[in-house]
PAVEXZA-44199 format. One line per field, with one value per residue (C-alpha): residue number from 1; chain; x, y, z; residue in one letter. Coordinates in steps of 0.25 Angstrom, whole numbers, plus 5000, padded with zeros to 4 digits. Layout:
! PAVEXZA-44199
nr <- NUM_... .
kette <- A_... .
c1 <- X_... .
c2 <- Y_... .
c3 <- Z_... .
rest <- a_... .
***
This chain:
! PAVEXZA-44199
nr <- 1_2_3_4_5_6_7_8_9_10_11_12_13_14_15_16_17_18_19_20_21_22_23_24_25_26_27_28_29_30_31_32_33_34_35_36_37_38_39_40_41_42_43_44_45_46_47_48_49_50_51_52_53_54_55_56_57_58_59_60_61_62_63_64_65_66_67_68_69_70_71_72_73_74_75_76_77_78_79_80_81_82_83_84_85_86_87_88_89_90_91_92_93_94_95_96_97_98_99_100_101_102_103_104_105_106_107_108_109_110_111_112_113_114_115_116_117_118_119_120_121_122_123_124_125_126_127_128_129_130_131_132_133_134_135_136_137_138_139_140_141_142_143_144_145_146_147_148_149_150_151_152_153_154_155_156_157_158_159_160_161_162_163_164_165_166_167_168_169_170_171_172_173_174_175_176_177_178_179_180_181_182_183_184_185_186_187_188_189_190_191_192_193_194_195_196_197_198_199_200_201_202_203_204_205_206_207_208_209_210_211_212_213_214_215_216_217_218_219_220_221_222_223_224_225_226_227_228_229_230_231_232_233_234_235_236_237_238_239_240_241_242_243_244_245_246_247_248_249_250_251_252_253_254_255_256_257_258_259_260_261_262_263_264_265_266_267_268_269_270_271_272_273_274_275_276_277_278_279_280_281_282_283_284_285_286_287_288_289_290_291_292_293_294_295_296_297_298_299_300_301_302_303_304_305_306_307_308_309_310_311_312_313_314_315_316_317_318_319_320_321_322_323_324_325_326_327_328_329_330_331_332_333_334_335_336_337_338_339_340_341_342_343_344_345_346_347_348_349_350_351_352_353_354_355_356_357_358_359_360_361_362_363_364_365_366_367_368_369_370_371_372_373_374_375_376_377_378_379_380_381_382_383_384_385_386_387_388_389_390_391_392_393_394_395_396_397_398_399_400_401_402_403_404_405_406_407_408_409_410_411_412_413_414_415_416_417_418_419_420_421_422_423_424_425_426_427_428_429_430_431_432_433_434_435_436_437_438_439_440_441_442_443_444_445_446_447_448_449_450_451_452_453_454_455_456_457_458_459 .
kette <- A_A_A_A_A_A_A_A_A_A_A_A_A_A_A_A_A_A_A_A_A_A_A_A_A_A_A_A_A_A_A_A_A_A_A_A_A_A_A_A_A_A_A_A_A_A_A_A_A_A_A_A_A_A_A_A_A_A_A_A_A_A_A_A_A_A_A_A_A_A_A_A_A_A_A_A_A_A_A_A_A_A_A_A_A_A_A_A_A_A_A_A_A_A_A_A_A_A_A_A_A_A_A_A_A_A_A_A_A_A_A_A_A_A_A_A_A_A_A_A_A_A_A_A_A_A_A_A_A_A_A_A_A_A_A_A_A_A_A_A_A_A_A_A_A_A_A_A_A_A_A_A_A_A_A_A_A_A_A_A_A_A_A_A_A_A_A_A_A_A_A_A_A_A_A_A_A_A_A_A_A_A_A_A_A_A_A_A_A_A_A_A_A_A_A_A_A_A_A_A_A_A_A_A_A_A_A_A_A_A_A_A_A_A_A_A_A_A_A_A_A_A_A_A_A_A_A_A_A_A_A_A_A_A_A_A_A_A_A_A_A_A_A_A_A_A_A_A_A_A_A_A_A_A_A_A_A_A_A_A_A_A_A_A_A_A_A_A_A_A_A_A_A_A_A_A_A_A_A_A_A_A_A_A_A_A_A_A_A_A_A_A_A_A_A_A_A_A_A_A_A_A_A_A_A_A_A_A_A_A_A_A_A_A_A_A_A_A_A_A_A_A_A_A_A_A_A_A_A_A_A_A_A_A_A_A_A_A_A_A_A_A_A_A_A_A_A_A_A_A_A_A_A_A_A_A_A_A_A_A_A_A_A_A_A_A_A_A_A_A_A_A_A_A_A_A_A_A_A_A_A_A_A_A_A_A_A_A_A_A_A_A_A_A_A_A_A_A_A_A_A_A_A_A_A_A_A_A_A_A_A_A_A_A_A_A_A_A_A_A_A_A_A_A_A_A_A_A_A_A_A_A_A_A_A_A_A_A_A_A_A_A_A_A_A_A_A_A_A_A_A_A_A_A_A_A_A_A_A .
c1 <- 5071_5055_5049_5037_5028_5022_5025_5015_5012_5002_5007_5003_5001_4989_4985_4985_4977_4965_4964_4960_4948_4939_4927_4929_4918_4912_4921_4933_4932_4928_4940_4949_4943_4947_4961_4961_4956_4968_4978_4973_4973_4988_4992_4987_4993_5006_5006_5014_5026_5038_5038_5027_5030_5042_5033_5024_5037_5042_5027_5026_5032_5022_5012_4997_4989_4975_4980_4979_4994_4998_5004_5004_4989_4988_4997_4999_4994_5009_5014_5001_5004_5020_5016_5003_5010_5020_5011_5001_5014_5020_5013_5010_4997_4995_4986_4993_4991_4998_5003_5007_5016_5009_5003_4994_4988_5001_5004_4991_4982_4989_4990_4976_4972_4983_4976_4962_4963_4971_4961_4948_4945_4933_4934_4929_4941_4950_4947_4945_4960_4966_4961_4967_4980_4979_4977_4989_4998_4995_4994_5008_5013_5008_5016_5028_5027_5036_5049_5046_5044_5055_5063_5051_5042_5030_5019_5028_5032_5019_5011_5016_5008_4996_4996_4996_4986_4976_4981_4979_4965_4963_4968_4959_4970_4967_4975_4988_4989_4987_4998_5008_5006_5008_5020_5026_5022_5032_5041_5041_5039_5048_5050_5063_5062_5074_5066_5062_5077_5079_5072_5067_5054_5056_5045_5035_5041_5040_5024_5023_5031_5022_5009_5015_5022_5009_5001_5014_5013_4997_4999_5009_5002_4991_4999_5004_5016_5020_5023_5027_5018_5025_5030_5026_5031_5041_5056_5060_5048_5042_5043_5054_5062_5057_5050_5058_5046_5034_5022_5017_5003_4998_4996_4983_4981_4965_4961_4948_4948_4944_4954_4967_4964_4953_4968_4974_4977_4974_4983_4978_4990_5002_5012_5019_5009_5017_5018_5003_5002_5011_5002_4989_4995_5000_4986_4980_4989_4987_4972_4973_4978_4994_5000_5011_5016_5018_5025_5038_5039_5030_5036_5030_5031_5029_5033_5047_5043_5037_5050_5056_5048_5046_5055_5059_5061_5064_5058_5064_5053_5039_5041_5049_5039_5028_5039_5040_5034_5040_5035_5021_5018_5023_5014_5001_5004_5005_4995_4984_4987_4997_4993_5001_5007_5013_5025_5029_5039_5032_5029_5041_5048_5036_5044_5033_5033_5049_5048_5037_5044_5056_5047_5042_5052_5048_5051_5047_5037_5039_5025_5020_5031_5025_5011_5016_5013_4998_4997_5004_5004_5012_5013_5014_5018_5018_5026_5023_5033_5023_5028_5016_5014_5002_5001_4996_4995_4990_4989_4982_4981_4972_4969_4972_4959_4957_4958_4953_4951_4937_4933_4930_4944_4950_4941_4947_4960_4961_4954_4964_4976_4969_4968_4981_4985_4977_4964_4951_4941_4931_4941_4946_4932_4928_4941_4937_4921_4927_4937_4926_4916_4925_4920_4905_4907_4913_4919_4936_4933_4926_4937_4948_4942_4941_4956_4960_4954_4960_4974_4972_4978_4989_4992 .
c2 <- 4862_4863_4850_4853_4855_4867_4870_4863_4877_4886_4898_4914_4914_4903_4909_4923_4917_4912_4926_4929_4922_4931_4936_4951_4961_4970_4980_4973_4973_4988_4991_4982_4990_5004_4997_4994_5008_5013_5005_5011_5023_5022_5013_5024_5037_5028_5025_5037_5036_5029_5017_5013_5018_5009_4996_4999_5000_4987_4981_4987_4974_4965_4958_4963_4955_4957_4966_4982_4985_5002_5007_4995_4992_4976_4967_4952_4952_4951_4963_4972_4968_4972_4985_4989_4984_4996_5008_5008_5014_5023_5036_5031_5030_5016_5009_5003_4995_5001_4990_4981_4993_4987_4994_4981_4986_4990_4975_4968_4976_4975_4960_4957_4968_4961_4946_4951_4957_4944_4935_4942_4943_4947_4963_4955_4945_4957_4965_4952_4950_4964_4960_4948_4954_4965_4957_4947_4960_4966_4955_4952_4966_4967_4956_4960_4974_4985_4977_4972_4986_4990_4983_4978_4985_4977_4982_4971_4962_4960_4964_4952_4943_4951_4950_4937_4935_4943_4937_4923_4927_4931_4918_4910_4903_4894_4894_4886_4893_4906_4902_4900_4914_4919_4911_4916_4930_4929_4923_4937_4946_4958_4974_4981_4996_4998_5003_5015_5019_5022_5027_5014_5008_4996_4998_4997_4985_4979_4981_4978_4966_4962_4961_4953_4943_4942_4939_4930_4924_4919_4915_4906_4901_4897_4888_4880_4888_4884_4895_4896_4894_4903_4912_4922_4915_4906_4906_4911_4919_4933_4936_4931_4937_4950_4954_4956_4959_4953_4953_4939_4939_4949_4943_4935_4946_4950_4939_4941_4957_4965_4965_4971_4980_4987_4993_4998_5012_5022_5032_5046_5053_5049_5046_5034_5030_5033_5049_5049_5051_5063_5068_5066_5074_5084_5086_5087_5098_5105_5104_5109_5120_5121_5134_5130_5144_5142_5128_5126_5111_5098_5085_5072_5062_5047_5032_5027_5020_5033_5041_5028_5030_5046_5054_5062_5076_5082_5072_5073_5066_5062_5048_5054_5065_5051_5047_5060_5065_5078_5081_5074_5082_5095_5093_5089_5100_5111_5106_5097_5085_5075_5073_5067_5081_5083_5073_5078_5086_5099_5097_5093_5106_5113_5123_5125_5110_5108_5119_5113_5099_5105_5106_5093_5083_5068_5061_5046_5044_5031_5032_5033_5022_5012_5014_5010_5003_5000_5017_5027_5038_5052_5065_5079_5090_5104_5114_5129_5141_5144_5134_5127_5112_5104_5090_5080_5065_5055_5038_5036_5043_5046_5033_5024_5016_5024_5036_5032_5037_5035_5028_5041_5047_5033_5034_5049_5044_5033_5043_5054_5044_5040_5053_5057_5045_5051_5041_5048_5053_5044_5030_5034_5032_5019_5013_5018_5013_4998_4997_5000_4993_4979_4978_4979_4967_4977_4968_4968_4970_4984_4987_4983_4991_5003_5001_4998_5011_5020_5013_5017_5032_5027_5015 .
c3 <- 5013_5008_5009_5001_5014_5022_5036_5045_5052_5048_5039_5043_5027_5028_5041_5033_5021_5030_5035_5021_5021_5031_5025_5015_5016_5007_5014_5013_4998_4998_5005_4996_4985_4990_4994_4978_4973_4982_4976_4961_4964_4970_4958_4947_4954_4956_4942_4936_4946_4942_4946_4941_4927_4930_4933_4920_4913_4917_4915_4900_4892_4899_4893_4893_4905_4913_4922_4925_4927_4930_4919_4907_4905_4909_4912_4918_4933_4939_4930_4934_4950_4950_4941_4950_4963_4960_4960_4973_4981_4972_4978_4992_4991_4993_5004_5017_5030_5042_5051_5039_5032_5019_5007_5002_4992_4983_4983_4983_4975_4964_4965_4966_4956_4945_4948_4950_4936_4930_4936_4933_4948_4954_4960_4973_4972_4970_4983_4990_4985_4990_5004_5006_4999_5009_5021_5017_5016_5028_5038_5033_5034_5048_5052_5045_5051_5052_5054_5040_5034_5038_5026_5018_5010_5017_5005_4997_5006_5014_5000_4992_5002_5001_4986_4984_4995_4986_4973_4980_4983_4967_4963_4972_4980_4990_5003_4999_4987_4992_5004_4992_4988_5001_5000_4988_4991_5002_4994_4987_4998_4994_4996_5003_5008_5000_4991_4999_5000_4986_4975_4968_4963_4973_4981_4970_4965_4978_4978_4965_4966_4977_4971_4959_4969_4976_4963_4958_4973_4970_4955_4960_4971_4961_4955_4968_4969_4985_4993_5008_5019_5030_5021_5032_5046_5040_5046_5032_5029_5028_5040_5046_5034_5033_5048_5058_5067_5062_5068_5064_5071_5061_5052_5058_5068_5066_5057_5058_5057_5045_5031_5033_5021_5031_5038_5026_5024_5012_5009_5006_5004_4993_5004_5012_5022_5033_5028_5030_5046_5043_5032_5041_5053_5044_5038_5050_5056_5043_5046_5060_5055_5054_5050_5043_5044_5059_5058_5064_5062_5059_5067_5062_5073_5065_5065_5062_5049_5044_5045_5037_5027_5025_5032_5018_5023_5009_4999_4986_4977_4976_4983_4995_4996_4998_5009_5016_5029_5030_5016_5020_5032_5024_5014_5021_5030_5018_5008_5016_5008_5002_4988_4977_4972_4986_4984_4970_4968_4966_4982_4987_4980_4987_4995_5007_5007_5009_5020_5027_5026_5034_5045_5047_5055_5056_5068_5073_5084_5092_5095_5081_5078_5088_5083_5069_5060_5066_5064_5055_5064_5066_5075_5068_5076_5071_5078_5075_5078_5090_5097_5096_5091_5085_5084_5075_5077_5066_5070_5057_5043_5034_5026_5038_5043_5055_5046_5033_5020_5014_5002_4996_4999_4993_4981_4979_4981_4971_4961_4963_4961_4949_4943_4947_4938_4927_4927_4923_4934_4927_4926_4941_4945_4936_4943_4957_4956_4950_4961_4972_4966_4967_4981_4977_4968_4955_4945_4944_4928_4931_4939_4930_4919_4926_4930_4917_4912_4923_4920_4905_4908_4915_4907 .
rest <- x_x_x_x_x_x_x_x_x_x_x_x_x_x_x_x_x_x_x_x_x_x_x_x_x_x_x_x_x_x_x_x_x_x_x_x_x_x_x_x_x_x_x_x_x_x_x_x_x_x_x_x_x_x_x_x_x_x_x_x_x_x_x_x_x_x_x_x_x_x_x_x_x_x_x_x_x_x_x_x_x_x_x_x_x_x_x_x_x_x_x_x_x_x_x_x_x_x_x_x_x_x_x_x_x_x_x_x_x_x_x_x_x_x_x_x_x_x_x_x_x_x_x_x_x_x_x_x_x_x_x_x_x_x_x_x_x_x_x_x_x_x_x_x_x_x_x_x_x_x_x_x_x_x_x_x_x_x_x_x_x_x_x_x_x_x_x_x_x_x_x_x_x_x_x_x_x_x_x_x_x_x_x_x_x_x_x_x_x_x_x_x_x_x_x_x_x_x_x_x_x_x_x_x_x_x_x_x_x_x_x_x_x_x_x_x_x_x_x_x_x_x_x_x_x_x_x_x_x_x_x_x_x_x_x_x_x_x_x_x_x_x_x_x_x_x_x_x_x_x_x_x_x_x_x_x_x_x_x_x_x_x_x_x_x_x_x_x_x_x_x_x_x_x_x_x_x_x_x_x_x_x_x_x_x_x_x_x_x_x_x_x_x_x_x_x_x_x_x_x_x_x_x_x_x_x_x_x_x_x_x_x_x_x_x_x_x_x_x_x_x_x_x_x_x_x_x_x_x_x_x_x_x_x_x_x_x_x_x_x_x_x_x_x_x_x_x_x_x_x_x_x_x_x_x_x_x_x_x_x_x_x_x_x_x_x_x_x_x_x_x_x_x_x_x_x_x_x_x_x_x_x_x_x_x_x_x_x_x_x_x_x_x_x_x_x_x_x_x_x_x_x_x_x_x_x_x_x_x_x_x_x_x_x_x_x_x_x_x_x_x_x_x_x_x_x_x_x_x_x_x_x_x_x_x_x_x_x_x_x_x_x_x_x_x_x_x_x_x_x_x_x_x_x_x_x_x_x_x .
***
């Protein structure tokens, strides 16, 4: 029975909060602004998806509020966090931290953005909140690891802690209040992978709900709503309940190192991140002069989770195409890129692509599986009718920190996604400029006004 006192031993959440006190540099804030920009592009282009439209219908009857909300104008913060939190992952263009297997932007950004607008926070406060939120989501995800990811959608289950940490910063909560917030976040950590076994919108609910729950956890903590201090490591806590093989030491590893946001990968292609090494390998083969007329077969050797999530030889929908190793290899080999249009029905019915997909087989490579999740790797073998073989190995796909996208490329990505959503070039340029300006002391009000202008066309 709870006697009203907390355990005497120190908690992991308290130690984790201490890590958030280390210095933040201008370069850290500039990186956070790039992740905010990347999420914005993903949210804009995802707005037309059926799941996004359903979320907007849910929010439509609500009262007006101070927070930008895709599809319905402005709503109160809790509604904005849920609706916007369902948008970032819709077209599989969202950022990813490899080792934690968490897409931190999907939950942390919409929660922090909603609360920052509600509270009238500064631009710097928003970016600092993102840094802290990413840190918490990633470190808990690293500890939870692949054994948790087997059944749980780590972006939601670990992301809710990050959303709570970001919102705690924006509310100016002290350590004890922030501990309460993380404790309540753990009570609401949810998201099962059954959602990918059936044609559901539940993945969007999981990320949106995590953003909303993180905000709620911080709001409750501000009122003195007490939460469990040992929510992570307790005998009935998060790790005991959901992680058969947790790496608890990862929570505090590298405590003096750079902020974890610098380890996060950006996505250049609209596809599951497990597919990106295959795209990179196929593009490298094409650049090396692969003659598809002389091609007999393509064998893709990669890690087990890539097969579990993306072994789809005959995709029947755009969603399945974004989770198809076979389709991605065929598209990259034939067309030299993987754009939004390459997952649409016209691409799926393209005879040349269909024939090339049939030549692609996918296999587990034990070495790739052992390297995962630190590395998402693949080996692509092209066998020619002549008997010759050509092999490409990919250890780091484009967008990984070791193979980064430049700021120019990230700006171009965001602009292209906004324009695909119908945002004018002028409004897109203004939003890009005001987003990146936050790292240089720009005002959140200027950013919000630019966002409102851009949203007019999609609201």
